[in-house]
C-alpha positions in Angstrom: 182.9 102.3 139.2 183.0 102.7 135.4 182.3 105.7 133.3 178.8 107.2 133.5 177.4 108.5 130.2 174.7 111.0 129.3 171.9 109.9 126.9 169.4 112.1 125.0 166.8 109.5 124.1 164.9 111.4 121.4 161.8 110.8 119.4 163.6 111.0 116.0 167.2 110.6 117.0 169.3 109.7 120.0 172.7 110.9 121.1 175.1 109.9 123.9 178.1 111.7 125.3 180.7 111.5 128.1 182.8 113.9 130.0 186.4 113.6 128.8 188.5 115.5 131.4 186.7 118.8 131.6 185.1 118.7 128.2 181.9 116.8 127.2 182.3 114.9 124.0 179.8 113.1 121.7 180.2 109.3 121.5 180.1 108.2 117.9 178.1 105.1 117.2 179.4 101.9 115.5 178.9 103.5 112.0 181.0 106.4 113.1 178.0 108.8 113.3 177.4 111.3 116.1 173.6 110.8 115.9 171.6 107.5 116.0 168.1 107.3 114.5 165.6 106.2 117.2 164.4 103.4 114.9 164.1 99.7 115.6 163.6 97.2 112.7 162.9 93.5 112.4 164.4 91.7 109.5 164.6 88.0 108.9 164.1 87.2 112.5 166.8 89.6 113.6 166.5 93.0 115.3 168.3 96.0 113.9 168.7 99.5 115.3 169.7 103.0 114.0 170.6 103.7 110.4 170.3 100.1 109.3 166.7 100.1 110.6 165.9 103.4 109.1 167.1 102.2 105.7 164.4 99.6 105.6 161.6 101.9 106.8 160.5 102.8 103.3 160.1 99.1 102.1 159.0 97.6 105.4 157.0 100.3 107.4 155.0 97.7 109.4 158.2 96.1 110.6 160.1 99.3 111.5 159.4 101.2 114.7 160.0 104.9 114.9 158.8 107.7 117.2 158.3 105.2 120.0 159.0 107.9 122.6 155.5 109.4 121.9 154.0 106.3 123.4 156.2 105.8 126.4 154.2 105.7 129.6 150.9 106.6 127.9 147.5 104.9 128.1 146.1 103.7 124.8 143.1 106.0 124.9 145.5 109.0 125.3 147.4 108.0 122.1 144.6 107.3 119.7 144.9 110.7 118.0 148.6 110.0 117.3 148.1 106.5 115.7 147.9 108.0 112.2 151.5 109.3 112.5 152.9 105.7 112.2 152.3 102.7 110.0 152.9 99.9 112.6 150.3 98.3 114.7 149.5 99.8 118.1 146.8 98.2 120.3 145.8 98.4 124.0 147.5 95.9 126.3 145.6 94.1 129.1 146.5 97.1 131.4 145.3 99.5 128.7 148.8 100.7 127.9 150.1 100.9 124.4 151.6 97.8 122.9 153.3 97.4 119.5 152.6 94.3 117.5 155.3 92.9 115.2 155.0 89.5 113.4 152.7 88.1 116.1 154.9 89.4 119.0 153.7 92.2 121.4 156.3 94.7 122.6 156.0 97.5 125.2 157.3 101.0 124.3 159.8 100.5 127.2 161.2 97.3 125.5 161.6 99.0 122.1 163.2 102.0 123.7 165.5 99.6 125.5 166.7 98.2 122.2 167.8 101.8 121.2 169.4 102.4 124.6 171.3 99.0 124.5 172.7 100.0 121.1 173.9 103.3 122.5 175.4 101.5 125.5 177.3 99.1 123.2 178.5 102.1 121.1 179.7 103.8 124.2 181.6 100.6 125.3 183.3 100.3 122.0 184.1 104.0 122.0 185.5 104.1 125.5 187.0 100.6 125.6 185.3 99.7 128.9 182.0 98.4 130.3 179.3 101.1 130.8 176.6 100.4 133.4 175.5 103.9 134.5 173.8 106.7 132.7 171.8 109.9 133.0 168.9 109.9 130.6 167.0 113.1 129.5 163.3 113.5 129.1 161.0 116.3 128.0 160.3 118.7 130.9 156.6 118.0 130.5 156.9 114.3 130.8 154.7 113.2 133.7 155.6 110.7 136.4 154.4 107.8 134.4 156.5 108.7 131.4 159.6 109.3 133.5 159.2 105.9 135.1 158.8 104.3 131.7 162.1 105.9 130.6 163.8 104.5 133.8 162.3 101.1 133.0 163.7 101.2 129.5 167.2 102.0 130.9 167.0 99.1 133.3 166.0 96.8 130.5 169.0 98.0 128.5 171.3 97.0 131.4 171.8 100.6 132.7 171.6 101.9 136.2 169.8 105.2 135.6 171.4 107.6 138.0 169.0 110.4 137.2 166.3 111.4 134.8 166.7 115.1 134.0 164.7 117.5 131.8 166.0 118.1 128.3 166.0 121.9 128.4 167.7 121.8 131.8 170.4 119.5 130.4 170.9 122.0 127.5 171.2 124.8 130.0 173.7 122.8 132.0 175.9 122.4 128.9 175.5 126.2 128.3 176.4 127.1 131.9 179.4 124.7 131.9 180.9 126.6 128.9 179.8 130.1 129.7 180.1 132.0 132.9 178.4 135.2 134.0 174.9 136.2 135.3 171.9 136.2 133.0 168.4 134.9 132.4 168.1 132.5 129.5 165.2 130.8 127.7 165.8 127.3 126.4 163.5 126.7 123.3 163.5 122.9 122.8 161.6 121.9 119.6 162.3 118.3 119.0 160.9 115.5 116.8 158.0 114.7 119.0 157.9 117.1 121.9 158.2 120.8 122.7 159.5 122.4 125.9 160.6 125.8 127.0 162.3 126.6 130.2 163.4 129.9 131.7 166.6 129.8 133.8 168.6 132.1 135.9 172.3 131.5 135.4 174.8 132.9 137.9 178.3 131.7 137.6 178.3 127.9 138.3 174.6 128.0 139.4 171.7 127.3 137.0 168.3 127.6 138.5 165.1 126.8 136.6 162.4 129.4 137.2 159.6 127.9 135.1 158.9 125.3 132.4 156.1 124.7 129.9 155.6 122.3 127.1 153.6 119.9 125.0 154.5 116.2 124.8 152.8 115.7 121.4 154.1 118.7 119.5 157.2 118.3 117.3 158.8 117.9 113.9 156.7 114.7 113.3 153.5 116.9 113.3 155.1 119.2 110.8 156.1 116.2 108.6 152.5 115.1 108.8 151.2 118.5 107.6 153.5 118.4 104.6 152.4 114.8 103.9 148.7 115.8 104.0 149.6 118.6 101.5 151.2 116.1 99.2 148.3 113.7 99.4 145.8 116.5 98.5 147.9 117.3 95.5 147.9 113.6 94.4 144.2 113.3 95.1 143.5 116.4 93.0 145.7 115.4 90.1 145.1 111.6 89.9 141.9 111.1 91.9 143.5 108.5 94.1 143.7 108.1 97.9 147.0 106.6 99.0 146.3 106.6 102.7 145.9 102.8 102.8 149.1 102.1 100.8 151.6 101.8 103.6 154.7 101.8 101.4 153.6 104.9 99.4 152.6 106.6 102.7 156.0 106.0 104.2 157.7 107.3 101.1 155.5 110.5 101.3 156.4 110.9 105.0 160.1 110.6 104.3 159.8 113.1 101.4 158.0 115.4 103.8 160.8 115.3 106.3 163.4 116.0 103.6 161.4 119.0 102.4 161.1 120.3 105.9 164.9 120.1 106.3 165.6 121.7 102.9 163.3 124.6 103.7 165.4 125.5 106.7 168.1 126.7 104.2 166.3 127.2 100.9 163.2 129.1 99.7 162.0 126.1 97.7 162.0 122.3 98.2 161.7 119.9 95.3 159.6 116.8 96.1 160.3 113.9 93.7 158.7 110.5 94.2 159.3 108.3 91.1 157.0 105.3 90.6 154.9 106.2 93.7 151.9 104.2 92.6 150.3 102.5 89.6 146.9 103.3 88.1 145.2 102.5 84.8 147.8 104.5 82.9 150.7 102.6 84.5 153.4 103.7 87.0 153.1 107.3 88.1 155.7 109.7 89.3 155.0 112.6 91.6 156.9 115.9 91.3 156.1 119.1 93.0 157.7 122.2 94.5 156.9 123.4 98.0 157.7 127.0 98.7 158.8 128.3 102.1 155.8 130.7 102.0 153.3 127.8 101.6 155.3 125.7 104.2 155.1 128.6 106.7 151.4 128.8 106.3 151.0 125.0 106.8 152.9 125.0 110.1 151.8 128.4 111.5 149.5 126.9 114.1 152.3 124.8 115.5 154.8 127.6 115.6 152.2 129.8 117.3 151.6 127.2 119.9 155.3 127.1 120.8 155.3 130.9 121.1 152.3 130.8 123.4 154.1 128.3 125.6 157.1 130.7 125.7 154.9 133.6 126.8 153.3 131.3 129.5 156.8 130.3 130.8 158.0 133.9 131.0 154.8 134.9 132.9 155.2 132.0 135.3 158.9 132.9 135.9 157.6 136.4 136.8 159.8 138.0 134.2 159.4 140.2 131.1 160.7 139.3 127.6 163.2 142.1 128.0 164.7 140.3 131.1 165.9 137.4 128.8 169.5 137.8 127.7 169.7 134.8 125.3 167.5 132.1 123.7 169.2 128.7 123.4 167.9 126.7 120.5 167.5 122.9 121.1 166.2 120.2 118.9 166.2 119.8 115.1 162.9 121.6 114.6 164.4 124.7 116.2 166.2 125.2 112.8 162.9 126.0 111.1 163.1 129.6 109.8 159.5 130.4 110.8 160.1 129.3 114.4 163.3 131.4 114.6 161.5 134.4 113.1 158.7 134.1 115.6 161.2 134.0 118.4 163.0 137.1 117.1 159.6 138.9 117.1 159.0 137.8 120.7 162.5 138.2 122.3 164.6 141.3 121.7 167.8 139.4 122.6 169.8 137.2 120.2 169.2 133.6 119.4 172.2 131.5 120.5 173.5 129.3 117.7 176.8 128.3 119.3 175.6 124.8 120.1 174.5 122.0 117.8 170.8 121.8 118.7 170.8 118.0 118.2 173.8 117.4 120.5 173.6 120.0 123.3 171.1 117.9 125.5 173.4 114.8 125.5 176.4 117.0 126.4 174.5 118.4 129.4 173.4 114.9 130.4 177.1 113.8 130.3 178.1 116.7 132.6 175.3 115.7 135.1 176.4 112.0 134.9 180.0 113.0 135.7 178.8 115.3 138.6 176.8 112.5 140.1 179.7 110.1 140.0 182.3 112.7 141.2 184.2 112.7 137.9 183.4 116.3 136.9 186.4 118.7 137.4 184.2 121.8 137.4 181.2 122.0 139.7 177.9 123.2 138.3 174.9 123.3 140.7 171.6 122.6 139.1 168.3 123.6 140.7 165.4 122.1 138.7 161.6 122.4 139.2 158.6 120.2 139.1 156.7 120.5 135.9 153.3 119.6 137.5 151.5 120.3 140.7 151.2 117.4 143.2 148.3 117.1 145.7 145.4 115.1 147.0 141.7 114.7 146.3 139.5 116.5 148.9 135.7 116.7 149.5 133.6 117.4 146.5 136.0 115.6 144.2 138.3 118.7 144.1 142.1 118.7 143.7 144.1 120.4 146.4 147.8 121.0 145.4 150.4 120.7 148.1 153.4 121.2 145.8 152.8 123.7 143.1 154.1 123.6 139.5 157.5 125.2 139.1 158.5 124.6 142.7 162.2 124.1 143.1 163.1 120.5 144.0 163.8 118.9 146.5 160.8 120.3 148.4 158.3 119.2 151.1 154.9 120.6 152.0 152.0 119.6 154.3 148.3 120.1 154.7 145.8 119.1 157.4 142.7 117.1 156.5 139.9 115.7 158.7 137.0 113.2 158.7 133.6 113.8 157.1 131.4 111.5 159.3 131.2 110.8 163.1 133.6 108.0 164.4 135.2 107.6 161.0 138.1 105.1 161.5 139.7 105.2 158.0 140.7 108.1 155.7 141.7 107.4 152.1 144.4 109.6 150.6 144.3 109.9 146.8 147.6 111.3 145.4 147.3 113.2 142.1 149.4 115.2 139.6 148.2 118.0 137.4 146.7 121.4 137.2 143.0 120.8 136.8 140.6 121.9 139.7 138.7 118.6 139.6 140.6 115.5 140.8 139.2 113.2 138.1 140.8 115.4 135.4 144.3 114.9 136.8 146.7 112.0 136.7 146.3 109.5 139.6 149.6 108.5 141.1 148.3 106.2 143.7 146.2 106.0 146.9 146.5 104.6 150.4 144.5 104.4 153.7 145.2 105.8 157.1 143.3 103.5 159.5 142.9 103.2 163.3 141.8 106.8 163.6 140.5 107.3 167.2 136.7 107.7 167.2 135.6 111.3 167.3 132.9 113.6 165.9 133.2 114.5 162.2 135.8 117.2 161.5 137.5 116.7 164.9 140.5 114.5 164.0 143.6 116.4 162.7 145.4 114.4 160.0 148.6 115.8 158.6 149.4 114.9 155.0 153.0 115.5 154.1 154.5 115.4 150.6 158.2 115.1 150.0 159.6 115.4 146.5 163.3 114.7 146.1 165.8 115.6 143.3 165.1 112.3 141.5 161.4 113.2 141.3 160.5 110.5 143.8 157.4 111.4 145.7 156.8 110.2 149.3 153.4 110.9 150.9 152.8 110.4 154.6 149.5 110.7 156.5 149.6 111.0 160.3 146.9 111.2 162.9 148.2 114.0 165.2 146.2 112.7 168.2 147.3 109.1 168.2 150.6 109.5 166.3 149.7 106.7 164.0 150.9 107.1 160.4 150.9 105.5 156.9 152.9 106.4 153.8 153.2 105.7 150.1 156.4 106.0 148.0 155.6 106.8 144.4 158.6 105.8 142.4 157.2 103.1 140.2 153.8 104.6 139.4 152.4 102.7 136.4 155.9 101.5 135.7 156.9 97.9 135.2 157.2 95.8 138.4 160.6 94.2 139.2 159.3 90.8 138.1 157.9 92.3 134.8 161.2 94.0 134.1 163.0 90.7 134.7 160.6 88.8 132.5 161.0 91.3 129.6 164.7 91.4 130.0 164.9 87.6 129.9 162.7 87.7 126.7 165.1 90.3 125.1 168.1 88.2 126.0 166.5 84.9 124.9 166.2 86.1 121.3 169.9 85.6 121.1 171.4 82.2 120.4 172.2 80.7 123.8 175.7 79.5 122.9 176.5 82.9 121.2 175.2 84.7 124.3 177.4 82.5 126.6 180.5 83.2 124.5 179.8 87.0 124.5 179.5 86.9 128.3 182.8 85.0 128.6 184.5 87.5 126.3 183.1 90.5 128.2 184.2 89.0 131.5 187.7 88.6 130.3 187.7 92.2 128.9 186.6 93.5 132.3 189.4 91.5 134.0 191.9 93.1 131.5 190.4 96.5 132.4 191.1 95.8 136.1 194.6 94.6 135.4 195.4 97.7 133.4 194.2 100.1 136.1 195.8 98.3 139.0 199.2 97.8 137.3 199.2 101.0 135.2 202.7 102.1 136.5 204.2 98.8 135.6 203.0 98.7 132.0 205.0 100.4 129.2 203.0 103.1 127.4 203.2 101.3 124.0 201.8 98.2 125.6 199.0 100.2 127.2 198.1 101.8 123.8 198.1 98.4 122.1 195.9 96.8 124.7 193.4 99.6 124.7 193.2 99.6 120.9 192.7 95.8 120.9 189.9 96.1 123.5 188.2 98.8 121.5 188.4 96.8 118.3 187.2 93.7 120.1 184.2 95.4 121.7 183.1 96.9 118.4 183.3 93.4 116.8 181.5 91.8 119.8 178.6 94.2 119.6 177.9 93.1 116.0 178.9 89.4 116.1 176.3 86.7 116.0 178.3 84.0 114.1 179.7 81.4 116.5 182.9 80.9 114.5 183.8 84.5 114.8 182.9 84.6 118.5 185.2 81.6 119.1 188.0 83.4 117.3 187.4 86.5 119.4 187.3 84.4 122.6 190.6 82.8 121.8 192.3 86.2 121.1 191.0 87.8 124.3 191.9 84.7 126.3 195.5 84.6 125.0 195.9 88.3 125.8 194.5 87.8 129.3 196.9 84.9 130.0 199.8 86.9 128.7 199.1 90.0 130.9 198.4 87.8 133.9 201.8 86.0 133.5 203.7 89.3 133.0 202.1 91.2 135.9 
């Protein structure tokens, strides 16, 4: 078994980490950076990820995909309000999911997320000098079952066995608990690029128990950037009487300037917005220069900050605590640096705001700890008790929703309820499984349905049918319906709800792989196989190999894997193959 890594797959940026001994460390990417932009670009028939993709965003906004996490596992009609946040084409697929159209090719959000995950996987392999096949991936606490499954599908497409999908605030709390002992209640305020979550946890020694979680999957730094961009457009409209909303390049430049202003205002009272040659009118090329004060900025974003505070109050209430019971607030996500957000938190909580962690990195560190715990590599045990973010139940008469497992229930959990027939001699009962908080079934998310047949004929309301829900630590739901008179039962296991089928996953994975030159792909596979053989030799014969030789081989492997992740040229690949093959032969002969 190789090393398992932790991945924070973010809306704006992504981070991966690994447990090194008893210390979680950030894995730097192939540019030596600790954070990788969650951006995928298409350039001259090639696919690029991270900083290189972000650099082309301004000039090629239609060929550069960002914020894809907002569309993971969501129906097209649920995303229409968010379409104005991006410049690329999003349309409904034949299953009414979101699909992204690039140069005549349709991509799923899972596929585009997989490109980011695959890049992180390759960076980890270069960093660690060995193959990586297992990971824990974090998601917003308020991601529903469909969105969680889409994240798992993306991991599978990237060649990763996803050991667990865990909540981002819970991962942050795990990192906090791992480094700090004692007994306290903490609030994790996770304000990211595209989502917001708050979780209330009780920490006692090496035990971290989630008491409640609340959030909003479409509230984040992207929305704040959008507000600044609208302010800039209004200034341009007022001064030049021109609407730039249809100019994609100008719109992207405005969006990037908005993000820079937001970041600047976290440390300064004034942000300078300077956009030279933004557009051309009858008077020629025009520059845009303006100053945005923190006071105006705070007014623009007040509704968003207030919404996060309302979620905090809800989470405290659902945890059955008071604000004075909270000992510390852990800040997570880049948007948690916003001064107005921190001021609002200080007004709500009398305790201190914890700034001992990098808010962009703490989630990945927690995911790495969980990955090591699941594979038995963690030297310090930390027990994590999470909760379900949504209620789970069934549809009953009158189209009502009857929860069996309530929101904020500690998982794993099971719960049952008895139902009956509505007409005489009814032989079949349909069980409709739902997720949500609304009293009417139609307003919640349908997870699936199945039928219990062969019910013994009897007058209406006589048969006793037990419906049993089981929810495990992985978030997998199993529902069983049993006729208590006959003992006959049926069940449904909801682990791939609205996710991609196995055949669909294979089809997309093959499509992703086929974009690579077949000979280059074959050479890469041969080189990777030899590197894995060398890994095995080094482990099995560790006591027989001189320390200097070990260090030289490990350095060579790391350098080779870095080159391999970037190489497409067949001449270079042949050279790499020859070098690895010679080393493999030499080690085999010596050992």
